[in-house]
C-alpha positions in Angstrom: 0.0 0.0 0.0 1.5 3.4 -1.0 2.2 5.9 1.8 0.2 9.1 1.9 1.0 11.1 -1.2 2.8 8.1 -2.8 2.5 6.9 -6.3 -0.6 5.0 -7.4 -0.6 1.2 -8.0 -0.3 -0.2 -11.5 -3.3 -1.1 -13.6 -5.1 -4.3 -12.5 -8.3 -6.2 -12.8 -10.4 -6.8 -9.7 -12.5 -9.9 -9.3 -16.0 -9.5 -7.9 -16.8 -12.9 -6.5 -17.0 -11.9 -2.9 -20.5 -11.1 -1.4 -21.5 -7.8 0.0 -22.0 -9.4 3.4 -18.5 -10.7 3.5 -17.1 -7.3 2.5 -19.0 -5.5 5.3 -18.0 -8.1 7.9 -14.4 -7.5 7.0 -14.5 -3.8 7.4 -13.1 -1.9 10.3 -15.4 1.2 10.3 -12.9 3.2 12.3 -10.4 2.7 9.6 -12.5 4.4 6.9 -11.9 8.1 6.7 -15.4 9.7 6.9 -14.2 13.3 6.4 -14.1 12.7 2.7 -17.2 13.1 0.5 -18.0 11.1 -2.6 -20.3 12.6 -5.2 -22.4 10.0 -7.1 -24.0 11.3 -10.3 -26.8 9.0 -11.4 -28.9 11.0 -13.9 -31.2 8.1 -14.7 -32.7 6.5 -11.6 -35.5 4.0 -11.8 -38.6 2.9 -9.9 -37.9 -0.9 -9.7 -40.5 -3.6 -9.7 -39.8 -7.3 -9.4 -42.7 -9.6 -10.5 -42.3 -13.3 -9.6 -44.2 -16.1 -11.6 -44.4 -19.8 -11.0 -43.9 -20.3 -14.8 -43.4 -17.4 -17.2 -44.7 -18.1 -20.7 -44.3 -15.8 -23.7 -47.3 -14.9 -25.8 -49.7 -16.0 -23.0 -51.5 -14.5 -20.0 -49.1 -14.6 -16.9 -50.3 -13.9 -13.4 -47.6 -12.8 -10.9 -47.5 -14.7 -7.6 -45.8 -11.7 -5.9 -44.5 -8.2 -6.5 -41.7 -6.2 -4.8 -41.1 -2.5 -5.3 -37.7 -0.8 -4.7 -35.1 1.5 -6.2 -33.2 1.0 -9.4 -30.5 2.7 -11.5 -26.8 2.5 -11.1 -26.4 5.8 -9.2 -29.1 5.0 -6.7 -27.6 1.5 -6.0 -24.1 2.9 -5.7 -25.2 5.5 -3.2 -27.3 3.1 -1.2 -24.5 0.6 -0.8 -21.8 3.1 -0.1 -24.0 4.8 2.5 -24.6 1.3 4.0 -20.8 0.8 4.4 -20.0 4.3 5.5 -23.0 6.5 6.4 -22.7 10.2 5.6 -20.0 9.9 2.9 -22.0 9.9 -0.3 -24.0 12.6 -2.0 -26.3 11.5 -4.9 -27.1 13.9 -7.7 -30.0 12.9 -10.0 -33.2 13.9 -11.9 -36.5 12.8 -10.3 -40.0 13.3 -11.6 -43.6 12.1 -11.1 -44.8 9.7 -8.4 -41.9 7.4 -9.3 -39.4 10.1 -8.6 -41.2 11.0 -5.4 -40.9 7.4 -4.2 -37.2 7.3 -4.9 -36.5 10.6 -3.1 -38.7 9.6 -0.1 -37.1 6.2 0.2 -33.5 7.6 0.0 -34.4 10.2 2.6 -35.7 7.5 4.9 -32.3 5.6 4.4 -30.4 8.8 5.3 -28.8 9.2 1.8 -27.9 12.9 1.1 -29.3 14.0 -2.3 -29.1 16.7 -4.8 -32.4 16.4 -6.7 -33.7 18.3 -9.7 -37.4 17.8 -10.3 -38.4 17.1 -13.9 -41.7 17.5 -15.6 -41.3 14.0 -17.0 -41.8 11.0 -14.7 -38.8 8.9 -13.6 -38.7 5.6 -15.6 -39.9 2.2 -14.4 -37.8 -0.9 -14.6 -39.5 -4.3 -14.2 -37.8 -7.6 -13.5 -39.7 -10.7 -14.5 -38.6 -13.7 -12.4 -39.6 -17.3 -13.4 -39.4 -19.8 -10.5 -39.6 -22.8 -12.7 -36.7 -21.9 -15.0 -34.9 -19.7 -12.5 -34.5 -17.1 -15.3 -34.8 -13.3 -14.9 -35.9 -10.9 -17.6 -35.4 -7.2 -17.3 -37.9 -4.8 -19.0 -36.9 -1.2 -19.0 -39.3 1.7 -19.8 -37.9 4.5 -22.0 -36.7 7.4 -19.8 -38.6 10.7 -19.8 -37.2 13.8 -21.6 -35.2 16.2 -19.4 -35.7 19.8 -20.4 -32.6 22.0 -21.1 -33.3 24.2 -18.0 -33.5 21.1 -15.9 -30.1 19.9 -17.2 -28.6 23.3 -16.5 -30.0 23.3 -12.9 -28.4 19.9 -12.1 -25.2 21.0 -13.8 -25.1 24.2 -11.6 -25.7 22.2 -8.4 -23.0 19.8 -9.3 -20.5 22.6 -10.0 -21.3 24.1 -6.6 -20.4 20.8 -4.8 -17.4 19.7 -6.8 -14.8 21.6 -4.8 -16.0 19.9 -1.7 -15.7 16.3 -2.8 -12.7 14.0 -3.0 -14.2 11.3 -5.2 -16.7 11.2 -8.1 -18.8 8.2 -9.3 -20.3 8.7 -12.8 -23.1 6.1 -12.8 -25.0 4.8 -15.7 -26.9 6.2 -18.7 -28.5 9.6 -19.3 -32.3 10.2 -19.7 -33.3 11.7 -23.0 -32.4 15.4 -23.3 -29.1 15.2 -21.4 -26.2 15.9 -23.7 -23.7 13.1 -24.1 -20.8 15.3 -22.9 -22.5 15.8 -19.6 -20.0 13.6 -17.6 -17.1 15.0 -19.6 -18.0 18.5 -18.7 -18.1 17.5 -15.0 -14.6 16.2 -15.2 -13.3 19.4 -16.7 -14.3 21.2 -13.5 -13.4 18.6 -10.8 -10.5 19.0 -8.3 -7.2 17.7 -9.8 -6.8 15.0 -7.0 -10.4 13.7 -7.0 -10.6 10.0 -7.9 -13.2 9.2 -10.6 -15.2 6.0 -11.1 -17.0 5.6 -14.4 -19.7 2.8 -14.3 -21.5 1.6 -17.4 -21.3 1.6 -21.2 -23.3 4.1 -23.3 -23.0 6.7 -26.1 -20.4 9.3 -25.2 -18.2 7.1 -23.0 -15.3 7.5 -25.3 -15.3 11.3 -24.8 -15.3 10.8 -21.1 -12.4 8.4 -21.2 -10.4 10.7 -23.6 -10.3 13.2 -20.8 -7.9 10.8 -19.1 -9.4 11.7 -15.8 -11.2 8.4 -15.1 -9.2 6.3 -12.6 -11.6 3.3 -12.3 -13.9 1.9 -14.9 -16.7 -0.6 -14.1 -17.8 -2.4 -17.3 -19.3 -5.7 -18.5 -16.8 -8.0 -20.3 -18.7 -7.9 -23.6 -18.9 -4.1 -23.5 -15.1 -4.0 -22.8 -14.6 -5.8 -26.1 -16.8 -3.4 -28.0 -15.2 -0.4 -26.4 -11.6 -1.4 -27.1 -12.2 -3.5 -30.2 -10.5 -6.4 -28.5 -11.3 -10.1 -28.1 -9.2 -10.6 -24.9 -10.0 -9.1 -21.5 -6.2 -8.6 -20.9 -5.9 -6.7 -24.2 -8.9 -4.6 -23.4 -7.5 -3.6 -20.0 -4.1 -2.8 -21.5 -5.7 -0.5 -24.1 -7.7 1.3 -21.4 -4.4 1.9 -19.5 -2.3 2.9 -22.5 -4.9 5.1 -24.3 -7.0 6.5 -21.5 -4.8 6.2 -18.4 -7.4 4.1 -16.5 -5.7 2.6 -13.4 -8.2 -0.1 -12.5 -10.9 -2.0 -14.3 -13.8 -3.7 -12.6 -15.3 -6.4 -14.8 -19.0 -6.8 -14.2 -21.2 -9.8 -14.9 -22.9 -10.5 -18.2 -26.1 -11.7 -16.6 -28.7 -8.9 -15.9 -29.4 -8.5 -12.2 -31.5 -6.2 -10.1 -28.3 -4.5 -9.0 -24.6 -5.3 -8.5 -24.2 -4.3 -4.9 -20.5 -4.6 -4.4 -19.3 -1.9 -6.9 -19.6 0.9 -4.4 -17.6 -0.8 -1.7 -14.8 -1.8 -4.2 -14.6 1.9 -5.2 -14.3 2.9 -1.6 -11.6 0.4 -0.9 -9.6 1.5 -3.9 -10.2 5.2 -3.1 -9.0 4.6 0.5 -6.0 2.6 -0.9 -4.8 5.7 -2.9 -4.6 7.7 0.4 -5.7 11.1 -0.9 -5.0 14.1 1.3 
């Protein structure tokens, strides 16, 4: 582990086979520096529904045996899990609208997650997971996101700019709703503190522009998307290209199977962030 102010470790790939529970049980809370703030930017949250069926059949009437409602979207899940590991560290910036957005805001408030919300005229999207007990398969159905107006984009941008000097880490989480320009994340990085560590999570139009800034320290991406992004057939080649062309120090390879959420990303980011010993 480098000493405070020392050089950063070489590029590496981190396996994600350990469960969230195991991670949390291995943490010494007193060893985590809570004076630092992490800004999670998740422009595209979701109202998450999970419907369970005894046997899901296409082109037929299917009656769900149970339904669960919760929170979705990469930014929301990142903030929830990081807050779980270290309460009070994360600030979540997002767009919320309609009854779905109100539910997300209210639930996060009850959890104690600090938020920077911009209310939109369009309702927050709904994501539905269809779970078949018989086949043990899950199918994700995602509604199209609402359209965010230019003045709503400008409002969130201004609020983010105000908080950037106060944070030591930034997590750029997931896709944009319609109306958000594809250089939104890249513009955030132009204004960040020089020593802020940056996690980029996801694969979407405009990711190359964000990476070309060479300000992304950690990239979380699915293996198949890594191949598309780097035009490579080997994971090792893809990681090498990210290091050489974009100066990415660490790559977190996600699963190819769709899930309700991948809950250990936030904690891995925190561990890596703490490993770098920022002052």
